[in-house]
N, C-alpha and C positions, 0 to 999 in steps of 0.2 A: 597198772592200777588194779587193785583187788576190789571186786564188787560183792557185797553181801546182800542176800535177799532174806527178808523176814516172812514167816508164814502167818504173821499177825495182821489183822485188819481192825482198824478202829473206826467206829461209826459215830459221827458227831452231827450236831444240828446245822451249824453254819460256818461261814468262812472265818469269822473271828475266832471261833472255837478251834478250828483247824490251825490257824496261824499261831495261837497261843501254845498248842500242843507241839507244833514244830519247833518252837523256841526252846522247849524242854527236852525233847527226845534227841538221842544221838544215834539211833538206829533207824534204818529205812523201813518205815511202817506205812502200809497203804491206809490212807485216811479218806473215808468216804463221807461226804456231806449230804444230809437229807434235806437241807434248806427249810427245816422247821415243819415239814408236812410229810404225811405218809399216805400211801394208797397202794392198791394192788399192782399197778404198773410200775411204780417206783420201787416197790418191794421186789418185783421180778427183776428189774434192772440191777438192783443191789445184789440179789442172790446170784445172778450171772457172773458177777465180779469176784465172788468169794472162793470158789474152787478149793474146798477142803481146808481153808485157813482157820486159825483160831480167831473167833469173832468177839470183839469187845464193844460194848455199847456205853458211850459216855455222853449223856444228854443233860440239858439244863435241869435245874430243880424248880420247874414251873409246870403249868398245865400241859403245854405242848410237849415238853420233855417226858412227862408221864405218859402221854398218848403214844409217843414214839416207842417208849419202853414196852407198852402193852402190845404193840404190833410185833415187836421182836420176841417177846415172851411167848406169844401165841404161835407165830410162824417160824421162829428160829430158836427153839427152846434151849439148844446147846450153847447159845451165846452167853458170855460173861458180862454182867452189868456192873459198871463202876459208878458209884454215887459220889457226888460232890456235896459239901456242906451247904445246906439251903441258905445260909447267910450270904454266900457269894452269888446265888441266883443263877448265874450263867457261867459256863466253862470258860468263856472268853474273858471273864472278870476275875477268875481265880488267880491269886498270887502265884508266880512261877515256882517258888519254893514249895508251896502247898501242893501244886499240881505234880511237881517232880516226885515228892514223897508218895503221893497217891498212886502214880503210875509205877513207881519202883516197887510198891507192894504187890503189883500185878505182874512183876517180872519183865518190865520194860527197861531198856537201857536209857538212862537219863543223864543229863549233865550234872555231875555231883557238886559242881560249884554252887548249885542252886539249893542243895539239901540243907535244910535248916536244922539246928540242934534243938533239943527239948522235946516237947510234947509229941510231935509227929515223927521224930527221928527214930532210926533203927540202926544204931551204931555198928552192930555186927554185920549188917548188910553193906554198909559203907566200906568196911574194912575188906570185904570180899572183892577181889580184883575184877570180878565180872562186871561190876557196876561202874568202875571208874576208868577202865581202859578206853582210850579213844576208839571210835568206830571208824574203820576205813571205808571210804566211799570212792 
């Protein structure tokens, strides 16, 4: 069995956000939950888990999500922030096809059966075999 490891870390607010992302991704990405709050001790715990990885912040489009983003912008400025459309409010409520397109734009391997056509699609990326080859685990 071949095992692939990703150097990407995705930081989300809660368990429902994590579950929704796991439904979309086909690569092994470390997903860390903040559980909706941030503080110095929690930030230190998260920083200990990063080890030079690419950091992506995907928080909800609400007050708590904005506060979490502020913490990471201040203390981990090299992180990449991924924003959801405020009409969904929470990452856990985003449609799978929307989330797949959003993550694919940030070079995550996603389940292409979820990619929707039209406004959010990027057909040349879908044709690139990198995005639709199954990921061995």
